[in-house]
Each structure stands twice: as C-alpha cells, then as structure tokens.
N, C-alpha and C positions, 0 to 999 in steps of 0.2 A: 504494500500500500504506500502510495507516494504522500509526502507531507502536504498539508493543507496549503492552498494557494491564497494565503492572506498576508497582509503587510506586517512588519514588525510592530507597528503602532497598534494595529488591531489585535495582534496576539497578546501584547502587553495589557491592553484594556480588558480583554477576555480573562486573562489570568487573574487580574485584580478583582473583576466582578464575580468570577466563579470561585475564587480562592483556590486556584489550581496552579501548580508550578508551570512556568513557561514551556519547558520541554514537553510536559504532558499535553498541553494545548496543541503543540505542533504535531504530535503523534496520535492525537485523538481522531477516530473516524469521523468524517464530516457529519453523518446523520446523528451521531451522539452529540456533537457540538451544537447542531441546530436544535436538537431536542432540549438541551440545557438552556440555550438562549430563549427558547419559547417559554420555558418554566420561569426564567427571570422576568420576562415581560408580563407573565400572568401575576407574579408576585407584586408588581408595582401597584 
C-alpha cells in the first residue's frame, strides 16, 4: 500500500486533531483516515 497523497501540513493537522503520531497518519489506509475525519466532524 502506497503512502497517502497528502501534504505535510495536512498530515500534521490530522495528527494533532486525531492525537495520532505523524508516521501512523502517513501509513494509515485512506478509508480508515476518512472514517476518522467523519467521526471528528460528527463530534463538532
């Protein structure tokens, strides 16, 4: 599986919001990342 096609700034923002290390964000499958982002939006 190839790394996500996201910018460094986006990866840093996601790691802060999700409370996950940067390396983990970069190796996370895209569908899981999208699912987590949707959960964040619901929580707002």
